[in-house]
N, C-alpha and C positions, 0 to 999 in steps of 0.2 A: 489253440494255448502253446506258448512254449516254455518247456521246465530249463532248469540248468541247475547243477551241483556244483559248487565251489570249494575250496577249501580256503576258510580267512584264518590265516594262524596269527592277525594280530587281533583276530579275538577268539583264537581256540576254538574253534567250532567250522563245523563245515554246514554250506547253506546250501536250499534247495530255491533257487529261485522261477516264479512263476509269471511270465511277460513282464520281465524283471523286477518285480518287485519279492522283495523276501518272503517268503509263504511257508520255513522253518528250518529247525537249525537244528544237529545235534554237538553239542559242548564235548569238547575232551582236554586234557590232559598230557600234555607229551612231554614223555620222558627218554630218555639217551634210547632203549632199545624197544617201547612199544607206546599204545595210546592206549591211554583210558580212556573211553568214554562212559559222560558222566550224568547226560542228562538230553533228553530226543522231545523235541515238541512241533508240534502243526500250529498254524492261529488258525483260530475256531472257524473266520471263514476261511479257509481250505482244509477242513476237516471233513475224514469219509471219501477222500480222489483218492486214496494209495499213496499220498506223499513223502508218509513215513517211510514208505517198504522202499520206494525208490532210492530217498535221500540214503537210507542207512546202507542199498545194497551198494549205491557208487561209490558211500565214503569208503566202506569197505572194499571195495577194485582201487582205489587211492589207493588205501593202507596198503593195500598186498605191495603196490607198486612199488614203497617205499623202503620195503623188506621189515619193517617192523610190527608186531606181533598185539595183539589187541586185548585187552579185558575190559570187557562187560560189563562194567557197573550198572550202567543204564537197563532198567529192567527190557524195555523195547528192545537194544540189541542184543540184548540177552536169549529174549524170540526168538529174533529171527536166525540170529547164528541156528537155534536151535533148528530150527525149522528150514533153512536153507544149509543142507550140510555141505557144500561145496565153499564155506569159509569155517568150517571147524576147525582147520588147522592153521587158520590169521591168531585164535585164541592163545593166549603166552599159557603153559605146560606148567605152569606155577597156580597159577588162577583156575582152572580147567575141576 
């Protein structure tokens, strides 16, 4: 099973592909200095495989590379950042 995470700016979301098919996504709103994560979803047939965590980890890594801050409006993203302190520096200080 091969997995890839890509940014799909046309749909304003990060997507995780499993064997070439979209298995989940993390919607976002791109602002000038930050990325607002609004919703994360893994398709039911891929549930329970840890894909959401891998998706968000990669999405946060890609966001870090842009220099933008993160606003975790999505409960899953907020929880992921709380459980993984190496990403807490990405959180926009206004929203902490």
